[in-house]
C-alpha positions, 0 to 999 in steps of 0.5 A, spaced: 334 319 248 339 314 246 340 313 238 342 307 237 343 308 230 350 312 233 351 307 240 355 302 239 352 298 244 345 293 240 338 296 243 336 289 245 343 289 250 342 295 253 334 293 254 337 287 258 344 290 261 338 296 264 333 290 267 338 287 269 341 293 273 334 294 276 334 289 280 338 291 284 334 297 287 328 292 288 330 292 296 328 297 300 335 298 303 338 299 297 334 305 296 335 307 302 342 308 301 340 311 294 337 316 298 342 318 303 349 318 298 344 322 293 347 329 295 353 325 298 358 320 299 358 318 305 362 312 309 361 304 310 360 307 317 356 313 317 350 308 312 351 303 317 348 308 322 343 312 318 339 305 317 340 302 322 344 295 321 351 293 320 356 295 317 356 288 314 350 288 312 350 296 309 357 293 305 354 287 302 348 291 300 353 296 297 358 292 295 353 289 291 351 296 287 357 297 286 359 290 282 353 293 278 356 300 277 350 305 281 356 306 286 364 309 286 367 308 293 374 311 295 378 309 301 381 315 306 385 311 310 381 305 312 376 308 312 372 307 305 366 312 303 361 311 298 358 315 291 352 315 286 356 312 279 351 317 276 347 322 278 342 320 274 341 314 276 339 316 282 335 322 278 332 316 275 329 313 282 327 320 284 323 320 278 320 313 278 318 315 286 314 321 284 310 318 279 307 313 284 306 318 289 302 322 283 299 314 281 297 314 288 294 321 289 291 320 283 287 314 286 285 318 291 291 313 296 292 320 299 289 325 303 
């Protein structure tokens, strides 16, 4: 739990930042990217291959996610590798997914 009394950011500002940040996860492709990067970094080409989309398409998603702070990257020659910026972002996505599965199961949506 964040102690806003000790933090230099106001709660309303953090809530607005949180809402903006979460918009990047409204795309199934970006959620798949987080799945792939949750364990280790990958090159743009490897991500495109795994996702079965063009490198241009995956690059657009990666740029958005990087600009919002969800991902970091490094260059090795001509190859660019991406990784999750903070493992808690990945863990949060997994917690939401677990909650969704629990609710589907509770409602009889899963066998």
